[in-house]
N, C-alpha and C positions, 0 to 999 in steps of 0.2 A: 305417532311412533316413527314414521319414516323420516321425519325432520330430525329426530334425535340421532338416528343412524347416519344421516347425511352429515350432520355436524361432527359426529365422531370421526367419520372418514376424512374430514377436512380439518382435523385438529392434530397437534403434535405434542409430545412431551419429550423432554431431554433429561439425561441423567442428572442427579442432584449435584454432582461435582463438575458439571459442564461449566466452562469458563467463558463468560461474556466479558468483552473488553472494548475499549476505544483506543485509537492510536493517533499520534502526531509525530512530527519530525522537527528538529531544531531549526533547520533552514527555512521551514514554512511558518514557524510560530514565534521564534525568539526575536526580541528587539535588541538594540545595542550589539548587533552582530556584524562585524566587518568581514564578511565572507565573500566567496567567489560569486554568490548570488546577488549580493548588494551591487557589486561592480557590474554584473551582467545586466541588472535592471537599469542602473544609471547609464549604461551604454546603449539603452534602447532596445535590448534584446529580450525583454520580458513584455509580453503583450499587455498594453494598457497601463504599464508602470507609471508613466509620467502623468496620466490623467486620473490616477487613483489617489484619493486622499491618504496621506501618511503611509505610503507603501512600505517604507523601511521599518516601520514599527511591527509589521506582520500581525501577530496576535498579542504582543506585549507580554509574552509568556515568561521571559527572563525576569522582568521587573515585577510582574504580578501573576505568578503561577496559580495562586489560590483561586482565581476566577475560573479557570478551566477545571481545576481539581474539584472545586465545589459543584460544578455542573456535572462532572462524571459521577460524583457521589449521589447527586439527585437522580441521575439516570438509573443508578442501581447496578452498575457493572462491577465485576470482581477484580479486574486487572486494568491498570493504566499502562499502555505502551508508549514510551517516549524515547528520545535519543539524547546523546551528548554530542556537542559539536567539537570535532577534532581540532579545528583551528582555534576555537576559543580557549580550549584547554592547553593546546600546544602551539602557541603563536609563532614559535620558531622550532627548528629541528633540535635545538640544543636544550630545551627545558620546558617545564610545565608552569602554568599560572596558578598559584595557590588560591587566589581569590575566585577563579573560575571553578576550581575543584570544590571549594566551600559552598559556592552558589548552587552547584548541582546537588551537593549533599543535602542542603536545606530542602530542595525541591523533592528529592527522593523520600526524605523523612516526612515531609508534609503529606505525600501520597500514602505512605505507610500509616501515618497517624490517623488517617480516615478509614483505615481498615482495608484498603485496597492493596493488591500485590503490584509489583513493578516488573515489567518486561522492558529491558533496556537494549537499545540498538546502538552499536558502536559506529557504524557508518551508514548514513541515510542520504545518499545522493549529494554529499558535500565533502570536499577535501580542503585542507589548508592551502592558502595561496602558494606558500613556499613548496608544498608537495607537488602542486600542479606545475610550478615552474621547473621542478626537477625532472619532469617527464611523466609524473603521475604513475598510473598502473602499467604503463608500457614497459617500464624498467623493472626487472625482477628484484633487483637489490632494494628498490623503494619499499617493498613489502616489509622490510625490517622496521621502517618508521611506524607503520600501522601496528605491527606486533608490539613494539615498545610502548606506544600509546595505549593499546588495549590491555596490556599487562598492568600498566599503571592504574587504569580505570578499574579493572577487576580487583586489584589489590586494595584500592581505596574503598570500593563500594560493594564488595561481595556480601556483606552482611545486610545491605539494604535492598538487594536485587534478588528476585525469585527466579528469573530466567533471562537468558541473554540471546541477542541476535547479533551476529557479527556483521552481516551485510544485508541491507534492504535492496532487493532487486538489482543485484550485481549485473544481471543480463541487460536490464533496461539502461543502467548507468553507462555501460560501454557502448551500447548502440547510440544513445543520444549525445554522449560526450565525444566519442571517437570515430563515429561513422556518419551519422546524420548531421551532427554539428549544431543541434538545437540547444545543447547545454554547454556550459563552460568545460573545457577550453575552446569548444566550437570547431573541432576537427571534422573535416569532411573527406570521406574516403569512398572508394568503390564498395558496393555490396559484397565483393569478394573478401573484404576484411572481416565479414561475419561467417565465413565458411571454413570448414576444416575437412580435408579429405586426403587420404594417403599421407605423403610427407608434407603436404601444404597445410599451414595454419595461418589464417588471416590475422592481421595485427590486433583487431578488436577482440577476437577470440583468444589470442595470446594474453591480452590484458585480463580477460575474464579468468583464464587459467591461473594467472599470477594471484588473483584474489582468492581463488579456491585453495591454492597452496598456502596462502597466509592463514586462511580459516583452519586448515588442517594442523598447521604448526601451533596455532593458538589453542585449538581444541585439546591437543595432547598436553600442552603446558598447563592449561586450566584444570584438567582432570587429574594431573599429578599434584598440583597445588591445592585444589579444592575438590576432593573426590565426589561430592554430591552436587556439583554444579550441573545446571541444565542449559545446554547451548544448542542453538539451531540457526537457521537463516529465515529471512522473509523473501522467498523467491517468487518472482512474478511468473504467473502461468496464464496462458490464454488458450482458447480453442482456435487453432489456425485452420482456416478453411479457404478454398479457392473454387472459382467457377471455371470450368474448362480444364482439359488435360494438363496444360502447362502450369496454370495457377495451382492446380491440385498438387503437382510435384513440388512447386515452390512452398506450398503450405506444409507438405511433409518435411521438407528440409528445415523450415522455420521451427516446426515442432521439435525436431531433433536437436537443433542448435540452441533454441531459446528455452524450451521447456525442460530438457533432460540432460544436457551436457554438464551444467554446473552441479546439479544434484549427484550425478554419477562421479564427478571429480571429488566430492566430499563424502562419498558412501562410507559408512562406518564411523563417521565423525559428526553425527547428529544425534542428539537426545530426543529431538522431535523434528518433524518435517513441517516447517512453516512456509506458507505460500499465500500470495496476494492474488485475488481473482476478481476480474471486472467484466469478463465476457469474451466474445469472439472477435477475431481479427480476420477479415476477408482479404486475402492476399491478391493483389492485381499488379503483375509485373514487378517493378522495384519498390512499389508502395502498397497501400491498402485502399480499399474502396468501400463505399457505403452500399449495403445490400438492401434492395427495396422491400424484402420480406421480413426485415428485422426492425425492432425499435432500438433507439440509441440513447445513451446519456448525452447531456449537453457537452460533454468532453469528448464525444466521438467514439465511445465504446459500445459495441453491439451487445444488447442484452441476450444472454444465452444461459438461462438458469440450469437447464439440463446439462450444460457443459461443466458446471461445478460438480455435479454428481458423477459424471464420467471421469473427470480428473481425479476425484477422490478415489474412485475404483482403481484407476491406473496406478496411482501412488501406492495404494495398499498392495497391489500385485507386484510392483517393482521393488517396494521396500516393505516386505511383510512384517507385521507386528510393530512397526515404528509408529509412535503416536503422531497424529497429524493436528496441526493448528492452522485455521484460516486466519492469518495475521492481518489481512485487510480484505474488506468487501464493502462496497457502497456505490453510490451513484451521484453524479453531478446533476442537480435538479433544483434550480433556483426557486421555482414555484411550488416545490414540495408536493407535486401532484401524484408522483408515482413512487416516491422513495419508500414509503411504508410497505407497499405491495412488493416492491423489489426485494427488500430485506426479508419479508415474510416468505416469499417464494424460495429464496435461497436457503432459508432455514428449513423449509420443507425438504429440500434436497439433502441437507445435513441430517435431518431426522431419518430419512430413508437409508442413508449410508450407515448411520449408527445401528439401525435395525438390522442391517446386513452384516454386523460385526466389524465394520470398518472403524478403526480406533480414532475417531475425530474427538478431540478433547477441548477445543475452544473456537470461538468466533469473535473477531474484532471488527467493529464498524469503522470504516473510514468515511467521514470523520465526525468527531464530536462537533466541531465548529468550522465554519468556512475559513479557509486560510490561503496562503500563497501557493498556488498549484504550479510551482516551478516556472518554466517558460510560458505557460498558459496564463500566468498572472492571477488576478482575482476574479476573472470571469466565471470559470466553472465553480459552482457552489455545492460542495459535497456535504456540508454540515447538517447535523440535526439541529444546530443552532445557527441562526443568521447573525451577521455582524453589521452594525452601522459603522462604516469606515470613517465617518467624520468624528464620531464621539467614542467609538469603541464599545458601545452598548451591545450586549448579547441578548438576542431575542429567540427563545426556544420556539422551533417550528412545531406544527401539529405532529409530525413524525417523532419528535422527541417524546411526546406524551404516549404515543402508541408503543414505541420501543421501551419506554419506562415500564409499561405494564408487562411486556413480554420478558424483559430482563429481570425484573423483580420476582415474577411468578414462575418463570421457567416453563411456562406453558402458554400456548396460544389458542384461545377459543376458536372453533371453526367459523363462528359467525363473524369474527374479526377479519379472517381471510376473505370471506365473501364480501364484506363491506368495503374493504380496501380495493378489491378488484373492481367493484362497481364504480368506485371513484375514478379508476383508471379509464374504464370504458366511456365515462361521461366526458373525457378529454379528447377522445378520438377525433381527429380532423381539425382540432383547434390549434392556434399558433402558440409557440413557446420560444423562449430564448435558446440560442445555440451558440457554442463557443469554438467550434471547429469548422474548417472548410471541408468540402467533400473529398479532399485528398487525405483526410484523416490525420493530417500533420499540422497544417497551417492554423495558428491560433488567432482568435479574434479578441482584441482588448475590449471592444464594445460588442455585446452579443448581437447576432443576426436573428432572423426569424425562420423557424422551421415548424412543420406541423407534426403533431403526434401521429404515429403510425397506427392504423387500425388493425393490429395483429395481436393474437393471443400468445403472450410469451410466458404464461404460467408454467410451473413445474409439472411435468407429466409423470 
C-alpha cells in the first residue's frame, strides 16, 4: 500500500487542454538561406563550422520540412513552433519575395494538415543583411521595416497561424549582438551598454526598447485588423545569482534589466506571457562562473528546476491572470543521459504551479532535433532526435520515446520519474562531452570532457 501512495506523490496530471509543443528557428534549421549566420560561419565565427559536414544545410527544413513535421507528429505534440526568416521574405527593403511567401505557406499548411497548431515567430535572432547594414535596432526609424514585414506576414498567414511571437529573446539578441559581440554584427561595448538608471540608458538597452516599441505598435495594429489574434513574445528568463555581496548586487541588476525591463515595456500588449527557461546564471564580475554545487548542460547552463517554479510565481504576481506559456525548455545533452529527467522535473514544477492556480497553458521542448546553436555551432545537442551530419539521417533518442509517452498521455507515472532519476545517479562522476569553457561564454567546436556532478537537482 505504501508503494501506491509513494507513486501517487511522485506523479502528475495536467489539464486536458494543456499544450505540449516543440520549437525551432529558421536560422537554425533552414537550408538555402543566405543570411547573416551563413556569413558569420564562413568567417570562422561559429564554433566548429569549418569542421562540421554540410554546416550550411542546417536541418534542410526549407527543402524537406516534412521530415521534422512527421517527427513532431510521432512525438504527439499539439503545437509546432517555428519562425519565418525576415531576410528570405524581404531580401531588400523595397519588396517581398513571392516564392518565399509561398514556400512558408506550404510549410504552415503541412503542419495544419497533420492536426497540429502553429505558433509563428517573426524574429528569432536573425535580421536581413540590409537591415543590419542600416544600423539594425540601434536606430528607432528602422523599426518601421520590421513592422512592414510583420504586417505582411500576418496579412498573408493569419488563417494558418494560431498564435504569434513577435520577438524571440530580444534581451539575449541585444546582449550577444551589440555588447558581447558573439553574434552578428559583432559589436563589443562596455557592460554599461546594458544598464539604465536615471537619465542614462545604455545603447543595447536603447535597442531593446526600440524592439519593445515595435511590438506595441504591431500589437495594436493586429488587434484592430484581426480582433481574435493571440500575440506574445518568447522572452528569455534566468535565475540570476551571485556569490558574495558585489556579485549579488550584479545579479539583482541583471534580473531587473534582463528579466523584467522588456516585459514591463510591453505590459498590456500581450495575450500570453511566453518565456524560455534554461536555468541559473551565476554572475561573477563582468561575466558568469560555473558553480561547483550545480549540474550544467553541455551548453553551460546551470540546472535550476526550482527556478522555473519561482519565475512562474513571480510572473503571475507581476502580471496577474495573464496566461503563461513556456515557449522553450530543454537541455544540451549529447549522450541523452539526463534529458528525460530534466524535462520530467521541470514538468513537476509546472504541475505544482498549475495546482496553485498559476495559469500555465503550455510547454514547448527545445528542441525536437539537434540543430545549429548559433555561435556555439553544432556542438551542443538539444534534440530529442540526433542527426547524422554526413547523411542527414534522423535518429530518435531514448528521450524521444519517454517524452512521446508523456505528451500523448498527458500524465507521468511516478515510477517513470524514479527510473529516470536512477539513470542520472548512475552517471555521477563519469565523463561527458562539454561545449563551453568555464567562463560560460567561449564555445568549443569539438567537445571537451567534464564530469557529471554528483548533486541532486530534482524539483523540491
